[in-house]
C-alpha positions in Angstrom: 8.3 22.2 -58.9 10.7 24.9 -58.0 12.8 24.2 -54.9 13.1 27.0 -52.5 14.5 27.7 -49.1 11.9 27.5 -46.3 12.0 28.1 -42.5 8.6 26.9 -41.5 8.4 23.5 -39.8 5.8 22.2 -42.2 7.3 24.0 -45.2 10.4 21.8 -45.0 8.3 18.7 -45.5 7.9 16.9 -48.8 5.7 19.0 -51.1 2.3 17.3 -51.4 2.7 17.4 -55.2 5.9 15.4 -54.8 4.3 12.6 -52.9 4.1 10.5 -56.0 7.9 10.9 -56.6 8.6 10.2 -52.9 6.6 7.1 -53.1 9.4 5.6 -55.2 12.3 4.4 -53.0 14.5 7.5 -52.8 18.0 7.0 -53.9 19.4 10.1 -52.3 17.0 12.5 -50.6 19.6 15.0 -51.6 20.4 18.3 -50.0 18.3 20.9 -51.7 19.3 24.5 -52.1 18.5 26.5 -49.0 18.1 23.4 -46.7 16.5 20.0 -46.5 12.9 19.1 -46.0 11.8 17.6 -42.7 10.6 14.4 -44.2 14.0 13.8 -45.7 15.8 14.3 -42.4 13.4 11.9 -40.6 13.9 9.2 -43.2 17.7 9.7 -43.3 17.8 9.4 -39.5 15.8 6.0 -39.8 13.1 7.3 -37.6 10.4 6.5 -40.3 10.2 4.8 -43.6 9.6 6.7 -46.9 6.2 4.9 -47.1 5.2 6.2 -43.6 6.2 9.8 -44.6 4.3 9.6 -47.8 1.2 8.3 -46.0 1.3 11.2 -43.6 1.8 13.6 -46.5 -1.2 12.2 -48.2 -3.3 12.7 -45.1 -2.1 16.3 -44.9 -3.0 16.8 -48.6 -6.5 15.5 -47.9 -7.2 18.3 -45.5 -5.5 17.4 -42.2 -4.8 20.5 -40.2 -1.6 19.1 -38.6 1.8 19.2 -40.2 3.9 16.2 -41.1 5.9 16.0 -37.9 2.7 16.1 -35.7 1.0 13.5 -37.9 4.0 11.1 -37.6 4.0 11.8 -33.8 0.3 11.1 -33.5 0.7 7.8 -35.3 3.4 6.8 -32.8 6.1 6.6 -35.5 8.4 9.1 -34.0 8.7 10.6 -30.5 8.4 14.3 -29.7 12.1 14.4 -28.7 13.0 12.9 -32.2 10.8 15.5 -33.9 12.3 18.4 -31.9 15.8 17.2 -32.8 14.9 17.0 -36.5 13.3 20.5 -36.5 16.4 21.9 -34.8 18.7 20.2 -37.3 16.6 21.3 -40.3 16.5 24.9 -39.0 20.2 24.9 -38.1 19.5 26.0 -34.5 20.2 24.3 -31.2 17.6 22.4 -29.2 17.0 23.2 -25.5 16.1 20.9 -22.6 13.4 22.8 -20.6 13.6 20.1 -17.9 16.8 21.7 -16.6 16.8 25.2 -18.1 14.8 27.7 -16.1 13.7 31.0 -17.8 14.7 34.3 -16.3 11.4 35.6 -14.8 12.1 39.2 -15.9 12.9 38.1 -19.5 9.9 35.8 -19.6 7.8 38.7 -18.4 8.6 40.7 -21.6 5.6 38.9 -23.3 2.3 37.9 -21.8 1.2 34.4 -21.0 -1.4 34.6 -23.7 1.2 35.6 -26.3 3.5 32.8 -25.2 0.8 30.2 -25.6 -0.4 31.6 -28.9 3.1 31.6 -30.4 4.3 28.5 -28.5 7.3 30.6 -27.5 9.1 31.3 -24.2 11.8 33.9 -23.7 14.6 32.4 -21.7 17.4 35.0 -21.3 18.7 38.2 -22.7 22.1 39.8 -23.4 23.6 42.4 -25.7 22.9 40.2 -28.7 19.2 40.0 -28.1 16.7 37.7 -26.4 17.0 33.9 -26.5 13.6 32.4 -27.1 12.5 28.7 -27.1 9.9 28.0 -29.8 8.2 24.8 -31.0 8.1 25.9 -34.6 10.9 28.3 -35.8 9.0 29.8 -38.7 9.4 33.4 -40.0 5.9 34.4 -38.9 6.6 33.4 -35.3 10.0 35.1 -35.3 8.6 38.3 -36.8 5.9 38.4 -34.1 8.5 37.9 -31.4 10.6 40.7 -32.7 7.6 43.0 -32.7 6.6 42.0 -29.2 10.1 42.2 -27.7 11.4 45.2 -29.7 14.8 43.5 -29.8 16.8 41.0 -31.9 15.7 37.4 -31.3 17.8 34.3 -31.1 15.9 31.1 -31.5 16.3 27.7 -29.9 13.9 24.7 -30.4 11.9 22.8 -27.7 9.2 20.1 -27.9 5.7 21.4 -28.0 4.4 19.6 -24.8 7.6 20.6 -23.0 7.1 24.2 -24.0 3.5 24.3 -22.9 4.4 22.8 -19.5 7.3 25.3 -19.1 4.9 28.2 -20.0 2.5 27.0 -17.3 5.3 26.8 -14.8 6.7 30.2 -15.7 3.6 32.4 -16.0 2.0 31.6 -12.7 -1.4 33.0 -11.8 -0.1 33.9 -8.3 2.7 36.1 -9.6 0.8 39.3 -8.9 -0.3 38.4 -5.4 2.3 40.5 -3.7 1.1 43.7 -5.4 -2.5 42.9 -4.4 -1.4 42.4 -0.8 0.3 45.8 -0.8 -3.0 47.4 -2.1 -4.9 45.5 0.6 -2.7 46.7 3.4 -2.8 50.3 2.1 -6.6 50.6 2.5 -7.4 53.3 5.0 -8.8 52.0 8.2 -8.4 48.3 7.4 -6.5 47.4 10.5 -8.6 49.7 12.7 -12.0 48.3 11.6 -11.2 44.9 10.2 -14.6 43.5 10.8 -16.4 46.1 8.7 -13.8 46.2 6.0 -13.6 42.4 5.7 -17.1 42.2 4.5 -16.8 45.2 2.2 -13.5 44.0 0.7 -14.9 40.5 0.2 -18.0 41.8 -1.7 -16.2 44.3 -3.9 -15.2 42.6 -7.2 -12.3 45.0 -7.6 -11.0 44.5 -4.2 -7.4 43.1 -3.8 -8.7 40.2 -1.7 -11.1 39.1 -4.6 -8.2 39.1 -7.0 -6.0 37.1 -4.6 -8.7 34.4 -4.2 -9.1 34.2 -8.0 -5.3 33.9 -8.4 -5.1 31.1 -5.8 -7.8 29.1 -7.4 -6.5 29.6 -11.0 -3.0 28.5 -9.9 -4.5 25.5 -8.1 -6.2 24.4 -11.3 -3.0 24.9 -13.4 -1.0 22.9 -10.9 -3.5 20.0 -10.9 -4.1 20.5 -7.1 -6.9 18.4 -5.6 -7.2 20.7 -2.6 -6.2 24.2 -1.5 -5.6 24.7 2.3 -5.8 28.2 3.7 -4.6 28.2 7.3 -4.3 31.1 9.8 -1.1 30.9 11.8 -0.4 33.8 14.2 0.6 36.7 12.0 0.4 35.0 8.7 -1.9 32.9 6.5 -0.3 29.8 5.0 -1.6 28.6 1.6 -0.8 25.0 0.6 -1.8 22.9 -2.4 -2.2 19.1 -2.4 -0.7 17.9 -5.6 -0.5 14.2 -6.4 -1.4 13.5 -2.8 1.3 15.6 -1.1 0.9 19.1 0.4 3.2 21.9 -0.8 3.7 25.4 0.6 2.7 27.9 -2.1 2.0 31.3 -0.5 2.4 33.2 2.8 -0.1 36.0 3.2 -0.3 38.6 6.0 -2.5 37.5 8.9 -4.7 40.7 8.5 -5.8 39.3 5.2 -7.1 36.0 6.6 -10.7 37.1 7.7 -11.3 38.9 4.3 -10.2 35.9 2.3 -12.5 33.6 4.3 -15.4 36.1 3.9 -14.8 36.2 0.1 -14.8 32.4 -0.2 -18.0 32.2 2.0 -19.7 34.7 -0.3 -18.8 32.6 -3.3 -19.9 29.4 -1.6 -23.3 30.8 -0.4 -22.3 30.4 3.2 -23.0 32.5 6.3 -20.1 35.1 6.6 -21.2 36.2 10.1 -20.9 32.7 11.7 -17.2 32.1 12.4 -17.4 29.5 15.2 -19.3 26.7 13.6 -17.9 24.5 10.8 -19.7 25.2 7.4 -19.8 23.6 4.0 -20.5 25.3 0.6 -20.0 24.8 -3.1 -18.8 27.1 -5.9 -19.3 26.5 -9.6 -17.1 28.6 -11.8 -15.0 28.7 -14.9 -11.2 28.9 -14.7 -9.3 29.7 -17.9 -12.0 28.1 -20.0 -12.4 25.0 -17.8 -15.5 24.3 -15.8 -14.6 23.8 -12.1 -16.7 22.8 -9.1 -15.2 23.7 -5.7 -16.3 22.1 -2.4 -15.7 24.5 0.5 -15.2 23.5 4.1 -14.5 25.9 6.9 -13.7 25.2 10.6 -12.6 27.4 13.5 -9.0 26.8 14.6 -6.7 28.7 16.9 -6.0 32.0 15.1 -9.1 32.2 13.0 -10.9 30.0 10.4 -9.2 27.4 8.3 -10.6 26.8 4.8 -10.1 23.8 2.5 -11.2 24.0 -1.1 -11.6 20.7 -3.0 -11.1 21.4 -6.7 -13.1 19.2 -9.2 -12.0 19.9 -12.7 -15.0 18.9 -14.8 -13.1 19.2 -18.0 -10.9 16.3 -17.0 -12.0 13.2 -18.9 -13.4 10.2 -17.0 -11.1 7.2 -16.8 -12.0 3.9 -18.1 -11.3 0.8 -16.0 -8.2 -0.1 -18.0 -6.8 3.4 -17.5 -7.1 3.3 -13.7 -3.9 1.3 -13.2 -5.5 -2.2 -12.7 -3.6 -5.1 -14.1 -5.3 -6.4 -17.2 -6.5 -9.6 -15.6 -7.9 -7.8 -12.6 -9.7 -5.3 -14.8 -11.2 -8.2 -16.8 -12.5 -9.9 -13.6 -13.8 -6.7 -12.1 -15.6 -5.7 -15.4 -17.2 -9.2 -15.3 -18.4 -8.6 -11.7 -20.0 -5.3 -12.7 -22.2 -7.1 -15.2 -23.9 -9.2 -12.5 -27.7 -8.6 -12.4 -27.7 -8.0 -8.7 -25.4 -7.9 -5.7 -23.2 -5.3 -4.0 -19.7 -4.2 -5.0 -17.7 -2.1 -2.5 -14.8 0.3 -3.3 -12.8 0.6 -0.1 -10.0 2.9 1.0 -9.1 6.0 3.0 -10.0 9.5 2.0 -8.3 10.6 -1.2 -7.6 7.1 -2.5 -9.5 7.5 -5.7 -12.7 5.6 -4.8 -15.0 8.0 -6.6 -12.9 7.9 -9.8 -13.2 4.1 -9.7 -17.0 4.2 -9.1 -17.4 6.6 -12.1 -15.3 4.3 -14.3 -17.4 1.4 -13.2 -20.6 3.3 -14.2 -19.2 4.1 -17.6 -18.5 0.4 -18.0 -22.1 -0.6 -17.5 -24.1 2.4 -18.6 -26.5 1.5 -21.4 -29.9 2.7 -22.6 -31.7 -0.4 -21.3 -30.7 0.3 -17.7 -32.0 2.8 -15.2 -29.0 3.9 -13.3 -29.4 6.2 -10.3 -26.9 7.7 -7.9 -26.9 9.5 -4.6 -23.7 11.4 -3.9 -22.2 14.2 -1.8 -21.3 16.0 -3.9 -22.2 15.0 -7.5 -18.7 15.5 -8.8 -19.2 14.6 -12.5 -22.5 14.6 -14.3 -23.6 11.9 -16.8 -26.2 12.9 -19.4 -27.9 9.4 -19.3 -27.7 8.8 -15.5 -30.1 10.1 -12.8 -28.0 11.7 -10.0 -29.2 13.0 -6.6 -27.2 15.5 -4.6 -27.2 15.2 -0.8 -28.7 18.3 0.9 -29.1 17.6 4.6 -30.6 21.1 5.2 -33.4 20.2 2.8 -33.7 16.8 4.4 -32.0 14.8 1.6 -29.8 12.3 3.3 -28.1 9.2 2.0 -30.6 6.9 3.8 -33.7 9.0 2.8 -32.5 9.5 -0.8 -31.7 5.8 -1.1 -35.3 5.0 0.0 -36.7 7.3 -2.7 -34.4 5.7 -5.4 -35.9 2.3 -4.6 -39.3 3.7 -5.6 -37.9 4.8 -9.0 -37.5 1.3 -10.5 -33.7 1.3 -10.6 -31.5 -1.4 -12.1 -28.2 0.0 -10.8 -27.7 2.1 -7.7 -24.6 4.0 -6.8 -24.3 5.1 -3.2 -21.5 7.7 -2.9 -20.5 6.7 0.6 -21.9 4.3 3.3 -21.6 6.5 6.3 -24.0 5.0 8.8 -25.8 1.8 9.7 -29.1 3.0 8.2 -27.6 3.6 4.8 -25.6 0.4 5.0 -28.7 -1.6 5.8 -30.8 -0.1 3.0 -27.9 -0.7 0.5 -27.5 -4.3 1.5 -31.2 -5.0 1.4 -31.4 -3.4 -2.1 -28.7 -5.8 -3.3 -30.7 -8.7 -2.0 -33.9 -7.6 -3.7 -32.6 -7.7 -7.3 -30.7 -4.4 -7.6 -27.0 -4.0 -8.5 -25.4 -1.6 -5.9 -22.1 0.2 -6.1 -20.8 2.0 -3.0 -17.7 3.4 -1.4 -16.6 2.6 2.2 -13.8 3.9 4.3 -11.6 0.9 5.2 -7.9 0.0 5.2 -8.2 -3.0 2.9 -10.8 -5.3 1.3 -11.2 -7.7 4.3 -11.5 -4.7 6.7 -14.4 -3.5 4.6 -16.4 -6.6 5.5 -15.6 -6.2 9.2 -16.6 -2.5 8.9 -20.1 -3.6 7.9 -20.2 -6.1 10.7 -19.1 -3.4 13.2 -22.0 -1.2 11.9 -24.4 -3.8 13.0 -25.3 -5.4 9.7 -26.1 -9.1 10.2 -23.4 -11.5 8.8 -25.9 -13.5 6.8 -27.0 -10.3 5.0 -23.4 -9.3 4.2 -22.5 -12.9 3.0 -25.6 -12.9 0.8 -25.3 -9.5 -0.7 -21.7 -8.5 -1.2 -20.2 -10.0 -4.4 -16.8 -8.2 -4.4 -14.7 -5.7 -2.6 -12.1 -3.5 -4.3 -9.6 -1.9 -2.0 -7.3 0.8 -3.4 -4.6 3.4 -2.9 -3.1 6.1 -5.1 0.7 6.2 -5.5 2.7 8.9 -7.3 4.3 8.0 -10.6 8.0 8.5 -11.2 8.4 11.7 -13.4 9.0 10.5 -17.0 11.1 13.5 -17.7 13.8 12.9 -15.0 13.7 9.2 -14.2 17.1 7.7 -13.6 18.6 4.6 -11.8 19.3 5.0 -8.1 20.4 2.9 -5.1 17.6 2.6 -2.5 18.3 3.4 1.1 18.9 0.7 3.7 15.5 1.3 5.1 13.8 0.9 1.7 15.7 -2.4 1.0 14.8 -3.7 4.5 11.2 -2.9 3.7 11.4 -4.8 0.4 12.9 -7.9 2.2 10.2 -7.7 4.9 7.4 -7.9 2.4 9.1 -10.6 0.3 9.6 -8.4 -2.8 12.4 -8.7 -5.4 14.6 -6.1 -7.0 13.7 -5.1 -10.6 15.7 -6.8 -13.3 16.9 -3.5 -14.7 17.6 -1.9 -11.3 15.6 0.6 -9.2 14.4 3.9 -10.7 13.4 7.2 -9.2 12.9 10.8 -10.3 15.9 13.0 -10.0 13.7 16.2 -9.9 13.3 18.6 -12.8 11.3 21.7 -13.7 8.3 19.7 -15.0 7.8 17.9 -11.6 8.6 20.9 -9.4 11.8 19.1 -8.4 9.7 16.4 -6.6 10.6 13.5 -8.9 7.0 12.5 -9.3 4.3 13.5 -11.8 0.7 12.2 -11.7 -0.6 9.2 -9.8 -1.8 5.7 -10.6 -4.0 3.2 -8.7 -3.0 0.2 -6.6 -5.8 -2.3 -6.3 -6.7 -5.4 -4.2 -9.8 -7.3 -5.4 -11.6 -9.7 -3.0 -14.2 -11.8 -4.7 -16.7 -13.3 -2.2 -16.4 -17.0 -2.7 -18.4 -19.7 -0.9 -15.4 -20.1 1.5 -15.3 -16.4 2.3 -19.1 -16.4 2.8 -18.8 -19.2 5.4 -16.1 -17.4 7.3 -18.1 -14.2 7.3 -21.1 -16.1 8.7 -18.8 -17.5 11.4 -17.5 -14.0 12.2 -13.9 -15.2 11.4 -11.0 -13.0 12.2 -9.4 -10.6 9.8 -6.3 -12.8 9.5 -8.4 -16.0 8.7 -10.4 -14.2 6.0 -7.2 -12.7 4.5 -5.4 -16.1 4.5 -8.3 -17.8 2.7 -8.6 -14.9 0.2 -4.8 -15.1 -0.6 -5.0 -18.9 -1.0 -7.8 -18.4 -3.5 -5.6 -16.1 -5.6 -6.1 -12.6 -4.2 -3.1 -10.4 -4.8 -2.7 -7.9 -1.9 -2.2 -4.2 -2.1 1.5 -4.5 -1.2 2.1 -7.2 -3.8 0.5 -5.1 -6.5 2.5 -2.0 -5.3 5.8 -4.0 -5.5 4.8 -5.0 -9.0 4.6 -1.3 -9.9 8.2 -0.8 -8.5 9.4 -3.7 -10.7 7.8 -2.1 -13.7 9.4 1.2 -13.0 6.1 3.1 -12.4 6.9 4.1 -8.9 9.6 3.5 -6.2 9.9 2.0 -2.8 9.8 5.3 -0.9 6.4 6.1 -2.4 5.1 2.6 -1.5 6.2 3.1 2.1 4.5 6.5 2.2 1.2 5.7 0.5 0.3 2.0 1.0 -0.8 1.0 4.4 0.9 -2.2 5.5 -1.1 -4.8 7.4 0.9 -7.2 9.6 4.3 -5.9 8.6 
């Protein structure tokens, strides 16, 4: 076969027709005229064996849509950084680290976000020699398209595909055009003189600036993985904050005159009363953001200066987690899965608001869902739908409450019942009695730890003998932020952090402490995504006797620990030892009992 120079990332690979030749142990993998193939470079760098390269080529020859580098990456043979380095070497261009290189906004704006994603290309800077563009695949087609879009000479640098996609999301922000929409809003004749009338008109007109601003805020929240958007009136401004990985971040400042119109627009979308501004209201929005189905819970309340709105974003395209993906240690996940397979009893997920209880409950349902079981849930709201599970949405205006809905479920011949939240004594009593009458009940409960959940039921007025007989396990949990994998580095903890570690009896990691230095991919926070910290209390005979005797929190906790329960703090310190998180995050996120 004629050897020819190529620039495409997959064209530098072994030719499929040469796979048989490559199957023989290569003696040279010599430099070919016009450059070397990617497979040769990978083998020469000892990143993969010839056999592994040939196997990937055979898969490509059999119709795989991915190229050699991506196939080796998907098989775990090479890393993306290795692949990027090899592509850069093969193409004779430099590689760029987008963790620390920030694109010039004006240069990046020379192409649209859609073009950047389609081409996997991001303009970084410009000078007299042309525009420097980071690409994942430096092939002639991509380069020609960039020249046409930019109308200038193009200089190429290579970046990893996932790094590039993350940088594109960070660069082309949905809220970039908010300032121009604010100017249009303020320019409307009579807006300030007749705000009440114009608020409603602006909120209802799909072309109005306020409508676009709300769309931009929600779209950016989805891109940033925000769980909540806070819209807060403060004197002459409206502050917009996103809760990302459990922490709030300032995102926008809008003029105070825009606040009422924004609230009216959100109320229209949520099917709420736009005239009522003194009472708290709840609503729900179902929409699609950039191809992703999103459900939004809306809550409004009157504060000094106007109405505050909180939007809870539920990205329905996000995959449901399995138990082993939640962050539980393998042994705890095994024991919890075994508990879920009991024919009856009650399992409680305990923790404060935003600790991931709902995610754990859905993961538990996925573990036990099967065609031979009638699984029914009652939730507020139904965050994710299962095709094979019967789910009831709370609607208090229509008379559907947790207690009433739970009673109706018991007449539906259920095997497994999920109660989204035990909020009152009536719901708690029905749930406990359901567990005693042959049903398996899953529920969430607001409590600081697993032992406190039992005391919470007692405080609600549930008899101790009912609790001791029905509850089989309590899983307490928190969410902690993970150290950003892109900028993790060793560090020396502060004196306060070390004192905290000594107080709880923890030990320093063998390899030293790690933290995130801050980079473009984690918005300079040092953290990216979250993981769960769990404490599992199994209700043994000894625990049941103490519950019947109304023993103190400390006595219950001592017995549980003597029976092998690992506390939230102990599990959290284990994550520090493993390099998943750091002491500062444990101090921030995990409530400490008795320390």
